[in-house]
DRENNU-772523 format. One record per residue: residue in one letter; x, y, z of N, C-alpha, C in turn. Coordinates in steps of 0.1 Angstrom, whole numbers, plus 2048, in hexadecimal, padded with zeros to 3 digits. Example, Ala and Ser with C-alpha at 12.3 -4.5 7.8 and 13.67 -1.06 7.14 Angstrom:
BEGIN
A8847C784E87B7D384E8847DF84E/S8807EA8478897F584788180084F/
This chain:
BEGIN
T7BB952ADB7AE94DAD57A4950ADF/L7A694EAEC79B94FAF679895EAF7/V7A2967AF779F975AF879897BAEC/R79E976AE079897CAD378A977AD1/A78696CAD8778967AD576E971AD9/H77197BAE2767984AE676598FADC/W76D990AD276D99BAC8762999ABE/G75F98CABB75498AAB1759989AA3/A751986A99755985A8B757993A86/R760994A7C7629A1A757579A4A6C/T7539B1A6B7499B6A6274E9C2A5A/D7459C8A5374A9D3A4B7449E0A51/D73E9E0A5E7379ECA647429F7A65/G74E9F4A697589FFA6B75BA07A5F/N75D9FFA54760A05A47755A0FA43/R749A0BA4573DA14A4173DA21A4A/R740A1FA57740A2AA6074BA34A5C/D757A2FA58762A38A5475FA40A47/A758A39A3E754A40A3274BA4CA36/E742A4AA3F73AA55A44742A61A4A/R74CA5DA52754A67A5975CA6FA4E/L762A68A4476AA6FA3B762A79A33/R756A75A3074DA7FA2874BA8CA30/K74BA8BA3E747A97A45753AA0A48/I75FA9BA4876AAA3A4E76CAB0A47/E76CAB0A3976FABDA33764AC7A36/V758AC3A3674CACBA3974DAD1A46/V750AC9A50751ACDA5E75CAD7A61/V768AD5A5B773ADEA5C76FAEBA55/A768AECA4B764AF8A4475AB01A4D/S752AF9A55748B00A5D74DB03A6C/L75AB01A6F75FB04A7C75FB13A7E/P75BB19A8A75DB27A8C76CB2BA8C/Q76FB37A8777DB3BA85785B3CA91/H77EB3FA9E786B40AA978CB33AAE/V786B27AA978CB1AAAD79AB18AA8/W79DB1FA9C7AAB1EA977B4B27A9E/K7B0B2FAA67BAB39AAE7C0B32ABA/D7CBB38ABE7D1B36ACB7C6B38AD6/H7C4B2EADF7B9B30AE87BAB3CAF1/G7C7B41AF27C8B4DAFA7C2B5AAF3/K7BFB58AE67B9B63ADE7A9B62ADE/W7A4B58AE4796B57AE4790B61AED/T784B66AE977EB70AF3778B69AFE/E774B71B0876EB6BB15761B64B11/A759B6AB0874DB65B0474EB57AFD/Q758B56AF475BB49AED75FB3FAF7/V768B43B0076CB39B0B760B34B13/S757B3DB1774CB3AB1F742B30B17/V740B33B0A737B2BB0373DB1DB01/D74AB1DAFF751B0FAFD750B07B0A/A751B0DB16751B07B22742B02B25/D738B0AB2172AB05B23727AFAB1A/K72CAF9B0E729AEEB05733AE2B06/N73DAE4B0F747AD9B1074EAD8B03/G752AE3AFD758AE4AEF766ADFAEF/P76CAE2AE377AADCAE0784AE2AEA/L783AEEAED78DAF4AF778CAEFB05/S780AECB0A77EAE6B17783AD8B17/V781AD1B0C786AC3B0B795AC3B0B/Y79BACCB037A9ACDB037AFAD1B11/R7AAADAB187AFADEB257AEAD2B2F/R7A3ACBB2F7A3AC0B387ADAB5B34/A7AFAB3B277B8AA9B237C6AADB27/K7CAABAB257D6ABFB287DBABEB36/E7D1ABEB3F7D4ABCB4D7DAAAEB50/R7D5AA4B497DAA97B4A7E5A93B41/Q7E6A99B367F0A95B2C7F7AA3B28/P801AA8B2F806AB6B2C80DAB7B1E/D810AACB18817AACB0B80EAAEB00/I801AB0B027F7AB2AF77F8AC1AF2/S7F9AC2AE47FBACFADE7EDAD6ADD/E7EDAE4ADE7E1AECADC7DCAEAACE/R7E4AE6AC57DFAE5AB77D4ADBAB5/V7D2AD2ABF7C8AC7ABF7BAACDAC1/V7B9AD9AC57ABADFAC87A2ADEABB/V7A8AE1AB07A0AE1AA379DAD2AA0/V7A5AC9AA27A3ABBA9F798AB6AA9/I798AB9AB678EAB6AC0781ABAABB/A77FAC7AB5773ACCAB076DAC4AA4/V776AC0A9C772AB8A9076DAA9A95/L776AA3A9D773A96AA2765A96AA9/A762AA0AB1755AA0AB8749AA1AAF/E74BAA6AA2740AA8A9973FA9BA91/I74AA94A8C749A89A84749A7BA8B/C74CA7BA9874CA6FAA0744A71AAD/P737A6FAAD72FA70AB9734A68AC5/E739A5CAC273EA54ACD74AA5AAD4/I753A61ACC75FA67AD275BA74AD9/A750A7BAD474CA86ADC746A82AE9/D73EA76AE9739A72AF6745A6FB00/L750A69AFB75BA66B03762A72B09/M765A7CB0076CA88B04763A91B0D/K756A90B0C74DA99B13747A92B20/G74AA85B22743A7EB2B748A7EB3A/G752A87B3C757A88B49762A7CB4C/D763A78B5876DA6FB5C767A60B5F/D75BA5EB5A754A51B5E75BA45B57/R763A48B4C76AA3DB45779A3EB46/F77EA47B5078DA49B51793A3FB5B/G79EA38B587A5A32B6179EA24B65/M7A4A1EB6F79EA12B74790A13B7A/R787A0BB76779A0CB7B7739FEB7F/R7669FEB837619F1B887559EEB7F/A7529E1B807459DCB787419CFB80/Q7349CCB7D72E9C1B847319B4B7D/T7329B4B707349A8B6873E9ABB5C/L7449A0B5674D9A2B4B7459A8B3F/D7399A3B3D7309A9B3372E9B8B35/G72B9BBB417279C9B447349D2B42/A73F9CCB4674C9D5B4374F9D7B35/Q74C9CDB2D74F9CFB1E7449D9B19/A7379D7B1D72C9E1B1772E9EFB1C/G7349F1B287369FFB2C743A05B2B/F74C9FEB2475AA02B2375BA10B1B/L753A11B10753A1DB08745A20B04/P741A2CB00733A2FAFB730A25AF0/K723A21AF071EA17AE7721A19AD9/K723A25AD4725A28AC6733A24AC1/F73CA21ACB749A1CAC7747A0EAC1/L74FA0CAB574F9FEAB075B9F6AB4/L7599E9AB67649E0AB976D9DEAAD/S7799DCAAF7829DBAA377D9D0A99/S7769C6AA07719BBA967669C0A8D/S7629CDA8F7579D2A8575E9D5A77/Y76B9D4A777729D7A6A7759CAA63/E7749CAA567769BDA4F7859B9A50/K78E9C2A5079C9BFA517A29C7A5D/S7AE9C3A627B59CAA6C7B79D8A69/T7B49E2A727B39EFA6F7BE9F8A76/K7C4A02A6F7CEA0AA767C8A16A7C/G7CFA1BA867CAA28A8D7CBA28A9B/V7C3A31AA17C3A32AB07B9A28AB5/Y7BBA20AC07B2A16AC57B1A18AD4/A7A8A10AD97A6A10AE87A4A01AEC/T7AB9FDAF67AA9EFAFA7A79EEB09/G79E9E6B0D79A9E4B1B79C9D6B20/C79F9D4B2D79F9C6B327979C6B3F/A78E9BEB407879BCB4C78C9AFB54/V78F9B0B607949A5B6878C9A4B75/S789998B79781997B8678A99DB92/T7839A2B9B7899A8BA679299FBAE/E78D992BAF794987BB57A1985BAF/V7A2984BA27AE982B9B7B798EB9C/S7B199AB9B7B99A7B9B7C09A8BA9/L7B99A5BB47C09A7BC07CB99DBC3/E7C9990BBF7D3987BC07DF98ABB7/A7DD98FBAB7E8994BA27EF99FBA8/A7E79A8BAE7EE9B4BB47F79B0BBF/A7F39A7BC77FB9A1BD280899ABCD/E807992BC281298CBBD81C996BB7/V8179A0BAF81F9AABA98279B2BB3/K8209B6BBE8269BDBC98319B5BCF/E82E9A8BD18399A0BD784699FBCF/E84499EBC284F99DBB98579ABBB9/A84F9B6BB88559C3BB785D9C6BC4/T8579C2BCF85E9C5BDC86B9BCBDE/A86A9AFBD98759A7BDA8819AABD1/D87E9B0BC58899B3BBB88B9C2BBD/N8959C6BC58979D4BC889E9DABBC/A8A39D3BB28A99D9BA789F9DBB9B/A8929D7B9D8889D8B928869E7B8E/P8899EAB818879F7B7D8799FDB7E/A86F9F3B7C8619F7B7C85B9F6B89/K8639F4B9485D9F2BA18539FDBA5/A857A09BA484EA14BA8841A14BA1/K842A11B93836A11B8B82DA05B8F/L8339F9B9282B9EEB968249F1BA3/L82B9F6BAD8259F8BBA81AA03BB9/R81CA0DBB1811A17BAF805A10BAA/F807A08B9F7FBA01B9A7F49F8BA4/V7FD9F0BAB7F79E7BB47EF9EEBBF/K7F49FABC37EDA03BCC7DFA07BC7/S7DEA0ABBA7D1A0EBB47C7A01BB4/V7CD9F6BB17C59EABB17C09E7BC0/K7C99E7BC97C59E4BD67BB9EEBDC/G7BB9FABD77B2A04BDB7A3A00BD8/A7A29F6BCE7949F2BCA78F9E7BD3/E7969E3BDD7939D7BE57869DABED/E7869E5BF377A9E8BFC76E9EBBF4/G7649E2BF67579E5BEE7599E3BE0/A7629DBBDB7659DABCD75A9D2BC6/A7579D6BB974E9CEBB17569C1BAC/P74E9B8BA77539ABBA475F9ACB98/V75E9B7B917679B8B8576E9C6B85/L77B9C6B827829D3B807859D4B72/V7859E1B6C7879E3B5E7949ECB5C/F79D9E9B547A99F0B517AA9F4B43/P7ABA01B407ACA06B327BAA05B2E/Y7BCA04B207C9A05B1B7C9A0BB0D/P7CAA19B0C7C9A1FAFF7D6A1EAF7/G7D6A1FAEA7E2A1DAE27E1A23AD4/L7ECA22ACD7ECA28ABF7F6A21AB5/A7F0A1EAAA7F9A19A9F7FEA25A98/A80AA2AA9D80EA38A9B811A3BA8D/T818A33A8581CA37A78813A2FA6E/G809A29A71801A22A67806A16A62/K811A10A68817A04A648109F8A6B/S80C9F9A778079EEA7F7F89EEA7F/S7F29E2A7D7E39E2A7F7E09E3A8E/I7D39E6A907CE9E7A9E7D09DAAA5/D7CC9CFA9F7CE9C2AA57DD9BFAA8/K7E59C1A9E7F49BDAA07FA9C6AAB/R7F79D2AAB7FE9DCAB57F99D7AC3/F7ED9D4AC57E89D0AD27EF9C2AD6/W7EF9B9ACD7F49ACAD18049ADAD3/D80A9B5ACC8189B7ACD81B9BCADB/K8139C6AE08159CCAED8119C1AF8/F8069BAAF68029B0AFF80D9A5B01/G8159A2AF681F998AF782C99DAFA/S82D9AAAFD83B9B0AFF83E9AFB0F/K84A9B4B1284E9B4B1F84B9C1B27/Q8429C9B2283E9D5B288359D2B35/F8349DCB3D82C9DAB4981E9D5B47/I8179DAB3D80A9D5B3A8099C6B39/A8149C0B328159B1B308169AAB3E/K81F9B0B468229AAB538159A8B5B/W80D9B4B5B8009B3B637F79A9B5D/F7F49AAB507EA9A0B4A7EF992B4B/R7FC990B49801982B4A7FF97CB59/T801985B637FF981B707EF97DB73/C7E7985B6D7D9983B6F7D5976B67/A7DA974B5B7D7969B537DC95CB5A/S7E895CB607EE951B677E594DB73/I7E0956B7A7D7953B867C994FB81/A7C4955B777B6952B727B6944B6D/T7C093FB657C0931B607BE927B6A/E7C392AB777C3920B827B5921B89/M7AC92AB867A092BB8D795924B86/E78A922B8C77E91CB8677A925B7B/G77791FB6F773925B6377E92BB5B/G78A92BB60795930B5879493FB54/M79D943B4A79D951B46790956B41/S78894EB3A77B953B34772958B40/A774952B4B76A956B57770962B5E/H77C966B5D783970B6578897CB5D/M78B97AB50791985B49789987B3B/R788993B37783997B2A78A9A3B24/F78E9A1B177949ADB1078A9B2B06/F78A9BFB037819C5AF978A9D0AF2/H7879D1AE67909D9ADD7879E1AD3/H78A9EEAD27839F8ACA78CA00AC1/A788A02AB578EA0BAAB788A19AAD/A791A23AB378BA30AB578BA39AA9/V798A3CAA3799A43A987A2A3CA8E/T79DA38A827A5A30A7A7AEA38A71/K7B9A32A6B7C3A3AA637BCA42A58/P7B4A3EA507AEA47A467A7A53A4B/T7A0A52A5779AA5EA5D7A6A66A63/L7B0A61A687BCA69A6D7C2A71A62/D7C3A6BA567CAA71A4B7C1A7DA46/E7B4A7BA457ABA86A417ABA92A4C/L7ABA8EA597ACA98A637B9AA0A61/F7C4A9AA5E7D1AA1A5D7D1AAAA51/L7CBAA5A477CBAADA397C2ABAA3B/H7B6AB9A417ADAC3A417AEACCA4E/A7B1AC5A5A7B2ACDA667C0ACEA6D/G7C7AC2A6D7D4AC2A747DEACBA6E/K7E0AC9A607EAAD1A5A7E7AE0A5B/P7DBAE6A587D8AF3A5A7D9AF8A68/A7D8AEFA737D9AF3A817E8AF3A84/G7F1AEEA7D7FFAF0A80807AE3A82/Y800AD8A81807ACBA82811AC8A76/R81DAC5A79827AC2A6E826AB4A68/T823AAAA70822A9DA6C815A96A71/T812A8BA6A806A83A6E808A7DA7C/L815A7AA7F819A74A8C816A7DA97/E818A8AA96815A94AA1806A94AA3/L7FEA94A997EFA94A9B7EBA88AA1/E7F0A7CA9D7ECA70AA37F0A6EAB1/Y7FBA73AB57FFA73AC37F6A7BACC/D7F2A87AC77E8A8FACF7DAA89AD0/I7D6A83AC57C8A7CAC67C9A71ACF/E7D4A69ACF7D5A5EAD97D5A64AE7/A7DCA6EAE97DDA74AF67D0A79AFB/V7C8A7FAF37BBA84AF67B2A79AFA/L7B0A70AF07A6A65AF27AAA5BAFC/G7B7A56AFC7BBA4CB047C1A51B12/G7CBA5AB117D1A5EB1C7C9A66B26/A7C0A6FB1F7B9A78B287ABA74B2C/F7A4A6CB23797A69B26793A5BB27/L79CA52B2379AA43B257A2A3FB31/G7AEA45B337B5A41B3F7C3A3BB3B/G7CCA45B3A7DAA40B377E5A42B41/R7E1A45B4D7ECA47B587EBA3CB62/L7F7A38B657F8A2DB6E7F2A30B7C/V7F3A3CB817EFA3FB8F7E0A40B8F/D7D9A40B837CBA40B837C5A32B7F/G7CEA29B7F7C9A1BB7B7CBA18B6D/G7D0A22B647D2A1FB577DFA18B54/L7E0A11B497EAA08B467F4A0EB3C/N7F0A1AB357F9A20B2C801A2AB34/V80DA27B38814A2EB4281BA3AB3D/G81FA3BB30827A45B2B820A53B28/G828A5DB27821A6AB2481EA6AB15/L813A6FB1280EA6FB0480DA7EAFE/G80CA7FAF280AA8CAEC815A90AE3/S813A99AD981DA9DACF829AA4AD4/L827AABADF832AB2AE683DAA9AEB/S839A9CAEC843A92AF184DA8EAE6/L84AA91ADA853A8FACF85EA9AACF/D86BA95ACF875A9EAD087FA9DAC5/G87FAA6ABB888AA6AB0888A99AA8/G87BA94AA687AA88A9E87AA7BAA6/W87EA7CAB3880A70ABB873A6DAC3/D870A60AC3866A5CACE86CA50AD5/I866A49ADD86CA3EAE5873A34ADC/R870A33AD0875A28AC8881A2EABE/G884A3AAC088FA40AB888AA49AAC/L892A4AAA1890A54A97887A4DA8C/G886A40A8B87FA39A81871A3EA7F/P869A3EA8A85BA42A8A85AA51A84/G863A5AA89863A67A83865A68A74/A86EA5FA70871A60A61864A5AA59/Y85EA4FA5E853A4AA58847A54A58/A846A5CA6383CA66A6483DA70A59/I849A74A5584BA7EA4B847A78A3D/L84AA6BA3B846A64A2F837A64A2E/D831A60A39822A5FA3A81BA6CA38/T821A77A3D81CA85A3C81CA89A2C/A827A86A26828A89A1881EA81A0F/K81BA75A14811A6DA0C804A73A0E/V800A77A1A7F3A7CA1D7F1A8AA16/L7FBA92A177FAAA0A117F9AA0A02/E800A979FC801A969EE7F7A8C9E7/Q7F0A859F07E7A7A9EC7EDA709E2/V7F9A6B9E5800A619DD802A559E6/S808A4A9DF80AA3E9E7817A3F9EF/M818A379F9824A38A02830A339F9/K82EA299F0838A249E783FA2F9DF/E837A389DA83CA449D2845A4C9DB/V840A4F9E7848A579F0855A519F4/E855A449F7861A3D9FB86CA3C9F0/E867A3D9E4871A3C9D9878A499D6/R873A549DC87AA619D9887A619E1/S88FA6B9DD89DA6D9E389AA719F2/A8A1A6C9FC8A0A6FA098A3A7EA0C/V8ADA83A048B1A91A068A5A9AA02/V89EA969F8892A9F9F4887A9E9FE/V883A92A03879A90A0C87CA97A1A/F888A96A1E88CA9BA2B894AA7A2B/E892AB0A2089AABCA1E89AAC6A29/D88EAC7A3088DAD1A3A88EACBA49/V893ABFA4A893AB8A578A2AB6A5A/R8A7ABEA648B5ABEA678BAAB0A6C/W8B3AAAA768B8A9EA7C8B8A93A71/A8AEA94A678AEA89A5D8BBA8BA54/L8BDA97A508C9A9AA478D6A95A4D/E8D8A98A5B8E3A94A628E4A84A61/S8DAA7DA648D9A6FA648DCA6AA56/H8D7A71A4C8D9A6DA3E8E8A6EA3B/G8EFA78A3F8FDA79A3D904A6DA44/D900A6AA50906A5EA57904A51A4F/L8F9A50A488F6A44A418FFA43A34/R900A4EA2E909A4FA21917A4CA25/N91CA52A2F92AA50A3492CA41A38/L922A3BA3E923A2CA41924A24A35/I91BA27A2B91BA1EA1F928A20A17/R92DA2CA1693AA2FA10945A28A17/E945A28A24950A22A2B951A13A29/K945A0CA299449FEA279459FAA19/G942A03A10942A00A029379F69FD/T92D9F5A059229ECA019159F1A09/F9099ECA048FD9EFA0A8F99E4A13/E8FF9D8A128FC9CCA1A8FF9CFA29/N8F69CAA328F79CCA408F79DBA44/V8F29E3A3B8F09F1A3F8E19F4A3C/L8DD9F2A308CE9F5A2D8C79E8A30/A8B99E9A308B29DEA328B39D3A27/V8B19C6A298B39BCA1F8AB9BEA13/R89F9C3A148969C5A0989C9D0A00/D8A39DAA068A89E59FE8B59E19F7/V8BD9D89FE8C99D39F88C69CB9EC/K8BB9C39ED8B89B99E28B39C29D6/K8AB9CC9D98A59D69CF8B19DD9C7/R8BB9E19CE8C69E89C78CF9DE9BE/G8CF9D19C28D79C99BB8E69CC9BB/V8ED9CA9AF8FB9CC9AE8FE9D79A3/L8F59E19A28F79EB9989029F599A/L9069F79A6911A009AA91E9F89AD/T9299FE9A89369F89AA93C9FD9B8/L9469F79BD94C9FB9C9951A099C8/Q957A0C9BD95DA199BB952A249BB/M946A219B593BA2B9B5935A2D9C3/I935A229CB930A249D993AA2C9E1/K946A299E0951A309E7951A3E9E4/A94DA429D794DA509D2940A569D6/G936A4F9DC92AA559E0920A579D5/K922A509CA919A529BE90DA499BF/F904A4B9C98F8A449CB8EEA4D9D1/V8E1A4A9D18D7A529D68CFA489E1/I8CDA4D9EC8C6A469F68B7A4A9F6/E8AEA409F48A0A439F389AA46A01/A88FA4DA0288AA50A0E885A44A16/G87FA39A1087BA2EA16887A26A1C/E892A25A1489EA1EA198A4A26A25/F8A3A33A258A8A3AA308A0A38A3D/A893A38A3C88AA36A4788BA28A4D/R88DA1EA4488EA10A4989CA0FA50/W8A7A16A4B8B4A15A518B3A1CA5F/L8ACA26A618ABA2DA6E8A4A22A78/N89AA1BA73893A12A7C89CA07A80/A8A3A01A768AC9F5A788B89FAA80/A8BEA06A7C8CAA0AA848C7A0CA92/G8BBA12A958B7A14AA38B5A07AAA/G8AF9FDAA48AD9F0AAA8BA9E9AAD/R8C39EAAA38D09E3AA58D89EAAB1/A8D89F8AB18DFA00ABB8D99FCAC8/T8CD9FBACA8C79F8AD78CB9EAADB/A8CB9E0AD28CF9D3AD58DD9D2ADA/V8E69D9AD38F49D9AD68F69DFAE4/E8EF9EAAE68F19F1AF38EC9E9AFF/R8E09E2AFD8DB9D9B078E59CEB0B/K8EB9C9B008F49BEB029019C3B0A/R9059CEB069129D5B0D90F9D7B1C/L9029DDB1F8FF9E0B2C8FE9D3B34/R8F79C9B2E8F59BCB359029B5B39/E90C9B6B309179AEB329229B6B39/T9209C3B3C92A9CBB439279CBB52/D9319C9B5A92F9C8B6992A9D7B6E/A9219D6B7791C9E3B7C9269EDB81/S9319E8B8793B9F0B8D9449F7B82/E9429F3B7594A9F9B6A941A03B63/L934A04B6692BA0DB5F92BA1AB67/T929A25B5F927A32B65919A33B6B/P916A3DB74909A3EB7A8FEA40B70/M901A47B658F7A49B5A8F4A3CB53/E8FFA34B518FDA27B4A8F5A1DB53/R8F8A1EB608F0A15B698E1A19B69/G8DEA26B698D1A2BB678CAA26B5A/K8D2A27B4F8CDA21B428CAA13B43/K8D3A0CB4A8D19FEB4A8C49FAB53/R8C1A01B5D8B49FFB658A9A03B5C/R8A9A0EB5489EA12B4C89BA07B42/L8A5A01B3C8A39F7B318A09EAB38/C89F9E9B4489B9DCB4B8A49D1B48/I8B19D4B488BB9CBB448C09C3B51/R8C09B6B518C59AFB5D8CF9A4B58/S8D99A1B608E3997B5D8DC989B5D/D8E497FB588DE971B588DB96DB66/A8E3970B708E296CB7E8D5973B84/E8D397FB808C7986B858BA981B7F/R8BB97EB728AF977B6B8AC969B71/A8B7962B758B4954B7A8AE957B88/A8B3960B908AE962B9E89F966B9D/A89C96FB9388E973B91885968B8E/A88995FB84882953B8187F94AB8C/K88A948B9488993FBA087F945BAB/A87F953BAC876959BB6867958BB1/K866959BA3858958B9E85394AB9F/Y85C940B9C857932B9E853930BAD/A85A935BB7857933BC584993ABC8/A847946BC283B94DBC582F946BBF/D831940BB3826938BAD82392CBB5/K82D926BBA82B919BC282491DBCF/A827929BD582192CBE1813930BDF/R80F936BD480293ABD17F992FBCF/R7FF924BC77F7917BC67F4911BD3/R7FE911BDC7FD90BBE97F2912BF1/R7F291FBF17E8927BF77DA924BF2/R7D9923BE67CC921BDF7C6912BE3/A7CF909BE37CC8FCBE77C78FABF5/A7CE903BFE7CA902C0C7BC909C0E/
C-alpha cells in the first residue's frame, strides 16, 4: 500500500492515448521507405548515412544490438513505426545513455520525474490493469543503498555455495561505485514484459517483487533497512511504474509490421521490443546497475522454449492466430490442437506424448487442467479413451504444457534437494546450484546467519 500510494488514482488517459496510436499504425506502415524492409546489409551507403544522421531505426537497432545480442534484425521496421506513433518512445531510443542503468538524483520526487521522458504515462493512467511491455523504476536513498550493499556482500561472501554469489557481488560493486560524491538518491531501472498477454502490468510486477529472484532480495534488504530509519520506507524508497507499449498496440504492430517483417509469433515481436526499450535503453544488465539480469530478445527463444518451458511458446501460437484472424482467444482454443499446431514440430511431438499419456491412464483426470476435465464430463467411455477416439483442443494442450512443465520442475527440485550431493553427477550438481536448491540444514544455517547479521546491524545503528 505504501509503494502503490505513489501511483495515484486510475484515469482513462492511457486508453485515449492508445486509441490515437492504433489509428496511426496502418498509415505509418504504408508510408515507410522501401529500404527499411530490406536486410540492412542491402542498404546503400547514402541510406545508411542518412539514417545515422537522423538517429533512425537502423542506428537504434545497432546500438541496442551491442547491449542485447539476441535482438533480431526484423525489429528495425517496428522501431521505425514506434518512433512515429510514440513520441515518448522515440525520445527514449534516441536520447543516448542518460537513462541507462543505475543513475543518481537529488530527491525521490526528482528521481520519479526524470526516470522516463515526460510523455510516458504511469500505469495508473489506465482505468484497468493493462497488459504489455512496461518499465518500472525504484529510487532508494544512497544511505540505504550502501548499507544494503554491505549486508548483501556479507551474506554472499559467507555463503560460498550461493549460486547467485557472482551476480550479487557484481551488483554490489556497481552500488559501491556510487559512494564517492554520490547524490542523495540512487535510481534502479527494472524493465519487463507481460509476454503472452495473460498477466496484467500490475500483477506481473508484483509477482516478480514477491518472488525469490535477485530483484526481490535487493529490494527486501533495502526495505528492511529503510523501515528502521527515521521516516520509514516513504522517506527512503519510491517505486514508479509506466506502461510503455500496451497489448492492443503490440497486436496491431504485429499485424501490420511484425508479420510482414518476418516475425512468426507475437511473442517473438514482444521479446524484441522489450529488449530494445528495456534491455538496451533503460538498463537491463546487472553490470551496468540494471536489475533485469537475463538476456533479452527473440533469438533467445529456442524451439518454442523460454525460461519457463514450452507453455509460453504454445500460448504465443494461439495468440498469433487470434491476432491474424481477428477472432476471440476462446474460438482459437476450442479448435483441434493438431490443426492449430500443424506446422510446429515440437508441439506435434508433445501432442503425441499427451495422447499416449491419456490412453495409458484411461482418463483425463490428473492429466488435463481441472477446468478442462470438468468441461469434458463423462462423455467418453474407458474403451473409447483407450482406443484414442478423442480430440484434444488447442487450449487444453497449451494448459497441459504449462501444468506439466510446472509439475516436472517441482518434482525435479524435490529430487535434487533430497538427494545427497555425493550421489549426483557433476551436471546434476550444477543444475542444483542454478535452481538455488538448498537442503534443510543449509536453509537453517542461512536463516541463522541472516538473523545474526540483522542483530549486528541494529547494534551498530544503536551505537
